[in-house]
C-alpha positions, 0 to 999 in steps of 0.5 A, a space after each residue: 466506521 472510520 472512528 471504529 477503524 481508527 480506534 482499532 488501529 490505534 492499539 497497534 499504531 499509537 501515533 496514528 493521528 488521522 485516517 483522512 487518506 487511506 490507499 489500498 493496493 492490489 496487483 493483477 496480471 494474466 500469466 505475468 502479461 498485462 500486469 497492473 497494480 491499482 491504487 484505490 483511495 478513500 478520503 474521510 472514509 468515502 471512496 474518492 474515484 478521482 484519486 484512483 490510479 492504475 500503474 502499468 507494470 513492466 518497466 523493470 521486468 518484474 518477476 512476480 507479484 511482489 516485484 510488481 507491488 514494489 514497483 507500483 508503491 515506489 512509483 506512487 511515492 515518487 509522485 507529489 500526491 498527498 501521503 496516505 495515513 494508512 496503506 492497505 495491501 491485498 495479499 499475504 505475508 510476502 506482499 506485506 514483507 515487500 512493503 515493510 522492506 521498502 519502509 525499512 530503507 530498501 536500497 533499491 528505492 529512491 531516498 524520497 520514496 523511503 522517507 515518504 513511506 516511513 511512519 505510514 501504518 501498513 495493514 493487509 487483507 487476507 482471505 480464507 478466513 477473511 481478516 485484517 492483518 497488522 503489518 508487523 
């Protein structure tokens, strides 16, 4: 399964060398209260529950899902965890644009976060109809 995904993605990301670590992100909230973002990790194509992370959102008073996602990814990148070979974002065009802006040296992210995000392929999952959408 990973080989097929790698082959598909290599058409869009020719420098993709490995899919050893895949990180998936989703934001959840109840009317902007108790907001969290989850990071699910796959290592060598297998679920790696010990690497799952939940980010409690609210430190920066986010105004919506986009700010929450941005905060979670920035906080993740400011940790010394292994970098992903692929990031999967649950959401539509605005969510992926949020992460692509971070990747394009958004001035609000730390230099470490900007450097870490450069070169990581980003895709999104979209619903109705279900499909994978390539980052840019």
